[in-house]
PASEBA-1860 file (N, C-alpha, C; in nm, 3 decimals):
! residues 239
1> MTEQDNNV> -1.003/3.801/-2.345/-0.976/3.873/-2.470/-0.826/3.895/-2.484 ~ -0.770/3.857/-2.598/-0.628/3.876/-2.619/-0.598/4.021/-2.651 ~ -0.468/4.056/-2.645/-0.429/4.194/-2.675/-0.464/4.228/-2.819 ~ -0.448/4.129/-2.910/-0.481/4.154/-3.050/-0.631/4.179/-3.067 ~ -0.714/4.094/-3.001/-0.859/4.114/-3.007/-0.897/4.251/-2.954 ~ -0.831/4.289/-2.843/-0.861/4.418/-2.781/-0.828/4.533/-2.875 ~ -0.715/4.522/-2.947/-0.675/4.628/-3.039/-0.771/4.639/-3.157 ~ -0.814/4.519/-3.208/-0.909/4.519/-3.320/-1.041/4.582/-3.278
9> HKGHRQKV> -1.088/4.544/-3.158/-1.215/4.598/-3.111/-1.205/4.747/-3.082 ~ -1.090/4.787/-3.028/-1.070/4.930/-3.000/-1.076/5.009/-3.129 ~ -1.017/4.953/-3.237/-1.021/5.021/-3.366/-1.162/5.030/-3.421 ~ -1.242/4.924/-3.400/-1.380/4.926/-3.446/-1.461/5.032/-3.373 ~ -1.442/5.039/-3.242/-1.515/5.139/-3.163/-1.482/5.280/-3.213 ~ -1.357/5.304/-3.241/-1.316/5.436/-3.285/-1.379/5.471/-3.420 ~ -1.390/5.371/-3.509/-1.453/5.394/-3.639/-1.600/5.432/-3.622 ~ -1.670/5.360/-3.531/-1.812/5.391/-3.508/-1.826/5.532/-3.450
17> KDRYMKTG> -1.739/5.566/-3.355/-1.744/5.701/-3.295/-1.714/5.808/-3.401 ~ -1.614/5.781/-3.484/-1.578/5.878/-3.588/-1.693/5.899/-3.686 ~ -1.764/5.789/-3.716/-1.879/5.801/-3.807/-1.986/5.891/-3.746 ~ -2.012/5.874/-3.616/-2.110/5.958/-3.550/-2.064/6.104/-3.548 ~ -1.937/6.127/-3.517/-1.885/6.263/-3.511/-1.895/6.333/-3.647 ~ -1.889/6.255/-3.754/-1.890/6.312/-3.888/-2.032/6.337/-3.938 ~ -2.123/6.241/-3.915/-2.257/6.251/-3.976/-2.371/6.246/-3.877 ~ -2.342/6.227/-3.746/-2.447/6.211/-3.649/-2.516/6.077/-3.669
25> FDGMADHN> -2.644/6.068/-3.632/-2.717/5.943/-3.644/-2.774/5.920/-3.784 ~ -2.762/6.020/-3.872/-2.814/6.006/-4.009/-2.747/5.887/-4.078 ~ -2.828/5.799/-4.130/-2.775/5.685/-4.202/-2.734/5.568/-4.115 ~ -2.739/5.584/-3.983/-2.705/5.474/-3.893/-2.829/5.392/-3.862 ~ -2.815/5.260/-3.869/-2.926/5.172/-3.833/-2.950/5.179/-3.682 ~ -3.070/5.142/-3.641/-3.104/5.149/-3.499/-3.009/5.068/-3.412 ~ -2.972/4.948/-3.458/-2.884/4.865/-3.377/-2.745/4.925/-3.366 ~ -2.702/5.000/-3.471/-2.572/5.066/-3.464/-2.572/5.181/-3.364
33> ILELLLFF> -2.686/5.250/-3.353/-2.697/5.357/-3.252/-2.689/5.296/-3.113 ~ -2.759/5.185/-3.092/-2.751/5.116/-2.962/-2.610/5.068/-2.935 ~ -2.546/5.014/-3.038/-2.407/4.967/-3.023/-2.318/5.081/-2.974 ~ -2.333/5.198/-3.034/-2.253/5.314/-2.994/-2.283/5.355/-2.851 ~ -2.410/5.362/-2.815/-2.447/5.400/-2.679/-2.390/5.302/-2.576 ~ -2.390/5.176/-2.612/-2.341/5.073/-2.519/-2.191/5.080/-2.496 ~ -2.117/5.147/-2.588/-1.974/5.165/-2.565/-1.948/5.227/-2.428 ~ -2.040/5.317/-2.386/-2.018/5.395/-2.264/-2.068/5.323/-2.139
41> GIPYKDTN> -2.132/5.207/-2.157/-2.177/5.130/-2.042/-2.112/4.994/-2.032 ~ -2.050/4.950/-2.144/-1.986/4.819/-2.147/-1.848/4.834/-2.211 ~ -1.746/4.864/-2.134/-1.612/4.882/-2.191/-1.548/4.749/-2.230 ~ -1.460/4.755/-2.331/-1.375/4.641/-2.369/-1.455/4.518/-2.409 ~ -1.569/4.538/-2.477/-1.648/4.424/-2.520/-1.721/4.461/-2.649 ~ -1.740/4.363/-2.736/-1.813/4.384/-2.860/-1.961/4.403/-2.828 ~ -2.013/4.522/-2.850/-2.151/4.551/-2.814/-2.248/4.531/-2.930 ~ -2.197/4.500/-3.048/-2.285/4.481/-3.164/-2.383/4.365/-3.144
49> PIAHELMN> -2.337/4.248/-3.099/-2.432/4.139/-3.075/-2.533/4.172/-2.966 ~ -2.491/4.250/-2.865/-2.582/4.287/-2.758/-2.690/4.381/-2.812 ~ -2.649/4.473/-2.900/-2.745/4.565/-2.961/-2.848/4.487/-3.043 ~ -2.804/4.389/-3.119/-2.897/4.306/-3.196/-2.993/4.230/-3.104 ~ -2.938/4.178/-2.994/-3.021/4.103/-2.900/-3.125/4.193/-2.835 ~ -3.087/4.317/-2.805/-3.183/4.413/-2.749/-3.297/4.439/-2.848 ~ -3.262/4.458/-2.975/-3.365/4.482/-3.077/-3.456/4.362/-3.092 ~ -3.399/4.242/-3.088/-3.480/4.120/-3.100/-3.572/4.102/-2.979
57> TFGSFSGV> -3.521/4.136/-2.860/-3.597/4.116/-2.738/-3.713/4.214/-2.725 ~ -3.688/4.340/-2.758/-3.789/4.444/-2.734/-3.860/4.491/-2.862 ~ -3.817/4.438/-2.976/-3.892/4.458/-3.099/-3.863/4.582/-3.179 ~ -3.808/4.685/-3.117/-3.781/4.810/-3.188/-3.688/4.896/-3.105 ~ -3.636/5.001/-3.167/-3.550/5.096/-3.097/-3.627/5.162/-2.982 ~ -3.751/5.204/-3.011/-3.832/5.267/-2.906/-3.865/5.168/-2.795 ~ -3.885/5.041/-2.833/-3.912/4.939/-2.732/-3.797/4.923/-2.635 ~ -3.675/4.933/-2.686/-3.557/4.925/-2.599/-3.556/5.042/-2.501
65> LHAGVAEL> -3.585/5.163/-2.551/-3.580/5.282/-2.465/-3.694/5.283/-2.362 ~ -3.803/5.214/-2.391/-3.914/5.206/-2.297/-3.894/5.097/-2.192 ~ -3.798/5.009/-2.213/-3.778/4.896/-2.122/-3.722/4.942/-1.988 ~ -3.759/4.870/-1.881/-3.707/4.900/-1.748/-3.567/4.846/-1.730 ~ -3.502/4.891/-1.623/-3.364/4.849/-1.597/-3.356/4.698/-1.580 ~ -3.447/4.640/-1.505/-3.444/4.496/-1.483/-3.462/4.420/-1.613 ~ -3.551/4.468/-1.700/-3.572/4.402/-1.830/-3.446/4.410/-1.915 ~ -3.384/4.526/-1.916/-3.262/4.544/-1.995/-3.149/4.455/-1.944
73> KSVKGMTE> -3.136/4.445/-1.812/-3.030/4.364/-1.753/-3.048/4.216/-1.783 ~ -3.170/4.175/-1.815/-3.196/4.033/-1.842/-3.141/3.990/-1.978 ~ -3.104/4.086/-2.062/-3.049/4.053/-2.194/-2.902/4.015/-2.179 ~ -2.864/3.907/-2.241/-2.728/3.855/-2.230/-2.625/3.960/-2.269 ~ -2.528/3.980/-2.182/-2.421/4.075/-2.209/-2.442/4.213/-2.149 ~ -2.565/4.243/-2.110/-2.594/4.375/-2.055/-2.540/4.387/-1.912 ~ -2.487/4.506/-1.880/-2.444/4.536/-1.744/-2.542/4.632/-1.681 ~ -2.531/4.649/-1.550/-2.620/4.743/-1.480/-2.596/4.885/-1.529
81> NAACLLNM> -2.470/4.921/-1.550/-2.440/5.056/-1.600/-2.503/5.081/-1.736 ~ -2.493/4.981/-1.823/-2.550/4.995/-1.958/-2.702/5.004/-1.951 ~ -2.763/4.923/-1.866/-2.908/4.927/-1.851/-2.954/5.062/-1.798 ~ -2.884/5.115/-1.700/-2.917/5.248/-1.646/-2.902/5.355/-1.752 ~ -2.795/5.345/-1.831/-2.771/5.444/-1.937/-2.887/5.448/-2.036 ~ -2.928/5.333/-2.087/-3.038/5.330/-2.184/-3.170/5.374/-2.120 ~ -3.191/5.334/-1.995/-3.315/5.369/-1.926/-3.326/5.519/-1.898 ~ -3.213/5.588/-1.892/-3.214/5.731/-1.862/-3.241/5.818/-1.984
89> LLPVYKRY> -3.234/5.762/-2.103/-3.241/5.845/-2.223/-3.373/5.920/-2.236 ~ -3.486/5.852/-2.214/-3.615/5.920/-2.226/-3.635/6.026/-2.117 ~ -3.604/5.996/-1.989/-3.616/6.101/-1.887/-3.526/6.221/-1.915 ~ -3.407/6.197/-1.971/-3.318/6.308/-2.005/-3.382/6.394/-2.114 ~ -3.443/6.328/-2.213/-3.509/6.403/-2.320/-3.628/6.484/-2.267 ~ -3.703/6.424/-2.176/-3.816/6.495/-2.115/-3.768/6.618/-2.039 ~ -3.659/6.604/-1.966/-3.605/6.718/-1.892/-3.557/6.826/-1.989 ~ -3.498/6.784/-2.099/-3.452/6.877/-2.202/-3.570/6.958/-2.256
97> CSDLTKER> -3.679/6.887/-2.290/-3.797/6.956/-2.343/-3.856/7.051/-2.240 ~ -3.857/7.008/-2.115/-3.910/7.093/-2.008/-3.826/7.219/-1.991 ~ -3.695/7.205/-2.003/-3.605/7.319/-1.987/-3.625/7.420/-2.100 ~ -3.656/7.370/-2.219/-3.677/7.461/-2.332/-3.801/7.547/-2.315 ~ -3.894/7.500/-2.234/-4.024/7.568/-2.224/-4.049/7.621/-2.083 ~ -3.942/7.666/-2.016/-3.959/7.720/-1.881/-4.043/7.846/-1.882 ~ -4.026/7.929/-1.983/-4.110/8.048/-1.995/-4.250/8.005/-2.039 ~ -4.349/8.085/-2.009/-4.486/8.050/-2.045/-4.506/8.054/-2.196
105> PMLMTAEE> -4.524/7.938/-2.259/-4.545/7.940/-2.404/-4.690/7.974/-2.437 ~ -4.710/8.033/-2.553/-4.845/8.053/-2.605/-4.873/7.939/-2.701 ~ -4.963/7.851/-2.665/-5.000/7.737/-2.749/-5.130/7.774/-2.820 ~ -5.117/7.812/-2.946/-5.231/7.870/-3.016/-5.303/7.773/-3.109 ~ -5.250/7.654/-3.126/-5.316/7.554/-3.210/-5.311/7.419/-3.141 ~ -5.399/7.330/-3.184/-5.397/7.194/-3.131/-5.264/7.126/-3.162 ~ -5.210/7.155/-3.281/-5.082/7.096/-3.320/-4.970/7.137/-3.223 ~ -4.972/7.263/-3.180/-4.870/7.310/-3.086/-4.885/7.242/-2.950
113> VVEYMRPK> -5.009/7.220/-2.908/-5.032/7.148/-2.782/-4.977/7.006/-2.792 ~ -5.007/6.940/-2.903/-4.962/6.801/-2.922/-4.809/6.795/-2.923 ~ -4.745/6.887/-2.993/-4.599/6.889/-2.999/-4.539/6.912/-2.859 ~ -4.602/7.000/-2.783/-4.553/7.030/-2.648/-4.572/6.912/-2.554 ~ -4.684/6.842/-2.568/-4.719/6.737/-2.472/-4.665/6.599/-2.508 ~ -4.640/6.570/-2.633/-4.604/6.434/-2.673/-4.486/6.377/-2.593 ~ -4.379/6.456/-2.564/-4.268/6.399/-2.486/-4.309/6.349/-2.348 ~ -4.417/6.401/-2.293/-4.458/6.361/-2.158/-4.517/6.220/-2.154
121> FLDTNNER> -4.540/6.161/-2.271/-4.596/6.026/-2.277/-4.494/5.923/-2.326 ~ -4.371/5.966/-2.349/-4.272/5.876/-2.408/-4.233/5.763/-2.315 ~ -4.241/5.785/-2.185/-4.190/5.686/-2.091/-4.299/5.595/-2.035 ~ -4.416/5.591/-2.101/-4.524/5.507/-2.050/-4.593/5.433/-2.163 ~ -4.639/5.313/-2.134/-4.722/5.237/-2.226/-4.866/5.233/-2.177 ~ -4.897/5.310/-2.075/-5.032/5.320/-2.020/-5.090/5.459/-2.047 ~ -5.218/5.473/-2.023/-5.281/5.604/-2.039/-5.242/5.695/-1.923 ~ -5.226/5.822/-1.955/-5.187/5.924/-1.856/-5.260/6.052/-1.892
129> AYALCFDS> -5.306/6.124/-1.791/-5.384/6.246/-1.816/-5.316/6.367/-1.754 ~ -5.326/6.479/-1.825/-5.272/6.607/-1.778/-5.378/6.715/-1.788 ~ -5.364/6.814/-1.702/-5.441/6.937/-1.714/-5.344/7.049/-1.748 ~ -5.365/7.113/-1.863/-5.285/7.230/-1.900/-5.360/7.353/-1.851 ~ -5.296/7.428/-1.762/-5.360/7.544/-1.700/-5.313/7.671/-1.771 ~ -5.409/7.749/-1.821/-5.379/7.870/-1.898/-5.425/7.995/-1.822 ~ -5.354/8.104/-1.847/-5.400/8.232/-1.793/-5.498/8.294/-1.891 ~ -5.547/8.413/-1.859/-5.650/8.475/-1.942/-5.597/8.519/-2.078
137> GHCLISAR> -5.463/8.523/-2.093/-5.402/8.559/-2.221/-5.367/8.438/-2.305 ~ -5.417/8.320/-2.265/-5.392/8.194/-2.337/-5.245/8.152/-2.331 ~ -5.171/8.200/-2.230/-5.035/8.152/-2.208/-5.040/8.035/-2.110 ~ -4.962/7.933/-2.138/-4.960/7.816/-2.050/-4.889/7.849/-1.920 ~ -4.956/7.824/-1.809/-4.895/7.843/-1.678/-4.823/7.717/-1.633 ~ -4.891/7.602/-1.649/-4.834/7.477/-1.600/-4.908/7.359/-1.661 ~ -4.835/7.249/-1.679/-4.896/7.122/-1.720/-4.889/7.028/-1.601 ~ -5.005/6.997/-1.541/-5.010/6.918/-1.420/-5.062/6.777/-1.450
145> KLSDGDVN> -4.988/6.676/-1.408/-5.034/6.538/-1.427/-5.150/6.510/-1.332 ~ -5.259/6.456/-1.386/-5.377/6.426/-1.306/-5.383/6.279/-1.266 ~ -5.337/6.191/-1.354/-5.352/6.049/-1.322/-5.267/5.963/-1.415 ~ -5.230/5.845/-1.364/-5.172/5.737/-1.443/-5.269/5.620/-1.437 ~ -5.298/5.563/-1.552/-5.392/5.452/-1.556/-5.329/5.324/-1.606 ~ -5.408/5.245/-1.677/-5.354/5.123/-1.737/-5.353/5.141/-1.888 ~ -5.334/5.031/-1.962/-5.318/5.041/-2.107/-5.446/5.085/-2.176 ~ -5.562/5.070/-2.111/-5.690/5.100/-2.175/-5.762/5.223/-2.122
153> STVLDMRA> -5.724/5.273/-2.006/-5.800/5.384/-1.949/-5.722/5.453/-1.838 ~ -5.767/5.573/-1.808/-5.721/5.644/-1.689/-5.837/5.730/-1.640 ~ -5.849/5.744/-1.510/-5.960/5.818/-1.450/-5.909/5.955/-1.406 ~ -5.974/6.060/-1.453/-5.934/6.196/-1.415/-5.956/6.217/-1.266 ~ -5.852/6.262/-1.199/-5.858/6.287/-1.055/-5.908/6.430/-1.033 ~ -6.032/6.446/-0.990/-6.090/6.579/-0.973/-6.021/6.657/-0.862 ~ -5.974/6.588/-0.761/-5.901/6.655/-0.653/-5.771/6.716/-0.708 ~ -5.700/6.638/-0.789/-5.576/6.689/-0.849/-5.608/6.804/-0.945
161> LACAVLET> -5.720/6.795/-1.016/-5.761/6.902/-1.106/-5.791/7.030/-1.028 ~ -5.861/7.017/-0.918/-5.892/7.134/-0.834/-5.764/7.198/-0.781 ~ -5.671/7.116/-0.736/-5.543/7.168/-0.684/-5.467/7.242/-0.793 ~ -5.468/7.187/-0.913/-5.398/7.250/-1.025/-5.456/7.387/-1.055 ~ -5.589/7.396/-1.057/-5.655/7.523/-1.087/-5.630/7.626/-0.978 ~ -5.643/7.584/-0.853/-5.625/7.678/-0.741/-5.481/7.725/-0.729 ~ -5.386/7.634/-0.748/-5.244/7.671/-0.732/-5.196/7.761/-0.845 ~ -5.251/7.744/-0.964/-5.206/7.825/-1.078/-5.295/7.945/-1.105
169> KAAGVLLV> -5.412/7.949/-1.036/-5.510/8.055/-1.062/-5.548/8.058/-1.210 ~ -5.571/7.941/-1.266/-5.597/7.927/-1.409/-5.731/7.988/-1.448 ~ -5.732/8.048/-1.566/-5.857/8.098/-1.624/-5.921/7.992/-1.713 ~ -5.839/7.902/-1.764/-5.888/7.796/-1.850/-5.804/7.671/-1.835 ~ -5.865/7.558/-1.862/-5.796/7.429/-1.852/-5.817/7.352/-1.981 ~ -5.711/7.292/-2.030/-5.718/7.205/-2.146/-5.672/7.066/-2.103 ~ -5.758/6.968/-2.118/-5.725/6.831/-2.079/-5.653/6.760/-2.194 ~ -5.552/6.681/-2.158/-5.478/6.602/-2.257/-5.453/6.464/-2.198
177> HNHPNEIP> -5.480/6.360/-2.276/-5.435/6.227/-2.236/-5.398/6.146/-2.360 ~ -5.330/6.037/-2.339/-5.279/5.956/-2.449/-5.358/5.826/-2.466 ~ -5.351/5.772/-2.586/-5.406/5.640/-2.617/-5.291/5.552/-2.668 ~ -5.241/5.461/-2.586/-5.131/5.374/-2.631/-5.170/5.283/-2.746 ~ -5.301/5.260/-2.768/-5.345/5.169/-2.873/-5.342/5.231/-3.012 ~ -5.290/5.354/-3.022/-5.268/5.423/-3.149/-5.396/5.478/-3.212 ~ -5.511/5.463/-3.146/-5.636/5.518/-3.199/-5.674/5.639/-3.114 ~ -5.672/5.761/-3.170/-5.695/5.880/-3.088/-5.841/5.916/-3.063
185> LPSAGDIE> -5.935/5.838/-3.118/-6.076/5.873/-3.099/-6.118/5.850/-2.955 ~ -6.202/5.939/-2.899/-6.244/5.926/-2.759/-6.336/5.807/-2.738 ~ -6.316/5.739/-2.626/-6.403/5.629/-2.587/-6.525/5.684/-2.514 ~ -6.619/5.596/-2.484/-6.736/5.637/-2.407/-6.693/5.689/-2.270 ~ -6.591/5.626/-2.212/-6.539/5.671/-2.083/-6.475/5.808/-2.093 ~ -6.403/5.834/-2.203/-6.342/5.966/-2.224/-6.449/6.074/-2.232 ~ -6.557/6.045/-2.303/-6.666/6.142/-2.317/-6.732/6.169/-2.183 ~ -6.757/6.065/-2.108/-6.821/6.081/-1.977/-6.733/6.163/-1.882
193> QTKIAYSF> -6.604/6.135/-1.882/-6.514/6.208/-1.793/-6.499/6.353/-1.836 ~ -6.508/6.377/-1.967/-6.505/6.515/-2.016/-6.626/6.593/-1.964 ~ -6.742/6.529/-1.966/-6.863/6.593/-1.913/-6.846/6.624/-1.764 ~ -6.792/6.530/-1.689/-6.772/6.549/-1.545/-6.675/6.664/-1.520 ~ -6.564/6.666/-1.597/-6.464/6.771/-1.580/-6.523/6.908/-1.615 ~ -6.603/6.913/-1.723/-6.666/7.038/-1.762/-6.753/7.093/-1.649 ~ -6.840/7.008/-1.595/-6.930/7.051/-1.487/-6.851/7.092/-1.363 ~ -6.747/7.016/-1.332/-6.666/7.045/-1.215/-6.596/7.180/-1.229
201> LQTMKVSL> -6.541/7.207/-1.347/-6.471/7.333/-1.369/-6.568/7.451/-1.371 ~ -6.690/7.427/-1.417/-6.791/7.533/-1.416/-6.817/7.583/-1.274 ~ -6.814/7.491/-1.177/-6.836/7.532/-1.038/-6.723/7.620/-0.987 ~ -6.606/7.611/-1.052/-6.491/7.692/-1.014/-6.478/7.815/-1.104 ~ -6.577/7.831/-1.193/-6.576/7.943/-1.289/-6.451/7.942/-1.376 ~ -6.415/7.823/-1.420/-6.300/7.803/-1.508/-6.347/7.732/-1.634 ~ -6.300/7.777/-1.751/-6.340/7.718/-1.878/-6.265/7.589/-1.906 ~ -6.338/7.492/-1.960/-6.273/7.375/-2.018/-6.253/7.407/-2.166
209> MDHIIIAK> -6.129/7.422/-2.207/-6.098/7.475/-2.340/-6.097/7.368/-2.448 ~ -6.064/7.246/-2.412/-6.062/7.136/-2.507/-6.019/7.010/-2.431 ~ -6.037/6.898/-2.497/-5.982/6.771/-2.447/-5.916/6.705/-2.567 ~ -5.783/6.697/-2.564/-5.706/6.644/-2.676/-5.654/6.506/-2.641 ~ -5.672/6.413/-2.733/-5.623/6.276/-2.715/-5.508/6.254/-2.813 ~ -5.394/6.211/-2.761/-5.274/6.192/-2.842/-5.245/6.043/-2.858 ~ -5.221/6.000/-2.980/-5.180/5.863/-3.009/-5.064/5.868/-3.108 ~ -4.999/5.755/-3.128/-4.886/5.752/-3.222/-4.930/5.788/-3.362
217> SGYCSMIS> -5.053/5.752/-3.398/-5.101/5.774/-3.534/-5.157/5.913/-3.556 ~ -5.170/5.993/-3.450/-5.225/6.127/-3.465/-5.287/6.175/-3.336 ~ -5.385/6.263/-3.349/-5.450/6.317/-3.230/-5.595/6.353/-3.263 ~ -5.673/6.374/-3.157/-5.811/6.418/-3.173/-5.835/6.536/-3.079 ~ -5.873/6.649/-3.135/-5.918/6.763/-3.057/-6.069/6.755/-3.050 ~ -6.121/6.722/-2.933/-6.264/6.695/-2.921/-6.350/6.815/-2.955 ~ -6.299/6.935/-2.929/-6.380/7.053/-2.956/-6.396/7.077/-3.106 ~ -6.308/7.020/-3.187/-6.314/7.041/-3.332/-6.396/6.934/-3.403
225> VPKFTHLF> -6.441/6.833/-3.330/-6.523/6.726/-3.389/-6.670/6.756/-3.360 ~ -6.752/6.779/-3.465/-6.891/6.821/-3.444/-6.970/6.736/-3.343 ~ -6.950/6.606/-3.343/-7.030/6.521/-3.254/-6.992/6.538/-3.107 ~ -6.878/6.608/-3.079/-6.835/6.626/-2.941/-6.843/6.772/-2.895 ~ -6.868/6.865/-2.987/-6.862/7.007/-2.949/-6.966/7.044/-2.845 ~ -7.076/6.968/-2.837/-7.178/7.001/-2.737/-7.125/6.985/-2.595 ~ -7.013/6.914/-2.579/-6.954/6.897/-2.446/-6.892/7.027/-2.396 ~ -6.871/7.122/-2.490/-6.797/7.242/-2.455/-6.880/7.370/-2.473
233> YGLDPLF> -7.011/7.358/-2.471/-7.095/7.476/-2.492/-7.069/7.580/-2.383 ~ -7.070/7.707/-2.426/-7.057/7.816/-2.331/-6.916/7.848/-2.288 ~ -6.814/7.782/-2.346/-6.678/7.810/-2.303/-6.609/7.905/-2.401 ~ -6.494/7.951/-2.361/-6.410/8.035/-2.447/-6.302/7.944/-2.506 ~ -6.322/7.894/-2.629/-6.228/7.797/-2.682/-6.089/7.855/-2.705 ~ -5.990/7.769/-2.697/-5.852/7.812/-2.718/-5.826/7.837/-2.865 ~ -5.881/7.755/-2.952/-5.845/7.760/-3.094/-5.958/7.818/-3.178
END
């Protein structure tokens, strides 16, 4: 790169940074946001073509953020530092959300549960299950991961569920898992596992408060759907 090229590129970088400082990400295209982020991982190089290549390779802005370091490094022009930087964005956001909710939140609606839990599924394209442990005042004590599965299913780990209940002294448990296929309706396997979890928690004298399935297109609170409410007879519902 000649000194003239370097000066021109330096001026371009400054313009992009100034635009962000003035308006934030509002009005910026996804590839321009990636271009800006890459400034900090790839010095002295035009990152605009790399940003376009990332979008083409992974299909979307979210696809880029979900990609692993090795996948990101395989894109022409990417460095290890740049790949690490992009790969860290979702975990940083998850830590941020966790820090905001260190105190026991009161989650009084299904919508609040979904808003609280959605960040925990951002870094996976597979199904993942959590047990939300509540005290008798309906305050959340802890969200414990029970299992990681594949793209179509995950099996609730009853041992992990028992540990979560005993360690938190929970009065009630609310199950949450995601559907990467964007359809939040429970499968036959989801229904069967809900029955097993209900019976298991009954032996511990703990209520199963709901089983919520989160997908990109929405969510399903099983206790609010008439055809599934029989799974929760005799409990003290959260909502």
